[in-house]
N, C-alpha and C positions, 0 to 999 in steps of 0.2 A: 452081449454088449460089454466090451472091456472097459474098465475104469481104474484110475490110479488112486482111488479114494483112500485105501489102506495106507499106501506110501505117503500121501500128502498129510493126512492127519498124524501119522507116525513121526514125520519130520518136525511137526510142531509139538511133539510130546503130548498130543491129545489122545485120550481113550475114545472108544466108540461112544461111551456115555457122554463125554465132553462134546463130541461132534453132534450127537443127537440133540443135546440141549441147545446148542447154537442154531440148529436147523428146526427145532420145534417138532421133532419126531422121536420115536422110541429107539432105544439102542438096538432092538431086534430089527427095526427097519434099516438102520445103518448096516448091520451085519448082513441082512438079505441083499442089499445093494452091492456090498463088497464081494459077496460070494456068488453074485450074478443069479440069484434066485428070484430077484425082483427088479424090474426096471422102474426107476422113479417117474412120477408124473412130470409133465413138462414144468409146472411151477417149481417143483422140488429140484429138478435138474438145474434150472436156472439159478435157484437159491444156492445150490452147492457150488456151481461155477463162480458165482459172484463172491461167495465166501473165500474161495481159494484164488480169486482174481485170474481166472482162466476162461478161455472161450468154452462154451458148453460143448462145442464139437470136439475139443481137446479132452474134456472130461469124460465124454461118453462116446467112444469109438465103436463102430460096428465091426 
């Protein structure tokens, strides 16, 4: 599942830790999603999409 997470939080000058705090997850979870080692749960995927004001389909393309 491809995702633009690294680019999006980078554009806002947020670290993985900053993003993790905003999402209520660990930095390791953010890293695993970015490196495609972990697919987020649906609630987390929607939370990420909402945070970046993007459709969930745009955030997580197959």
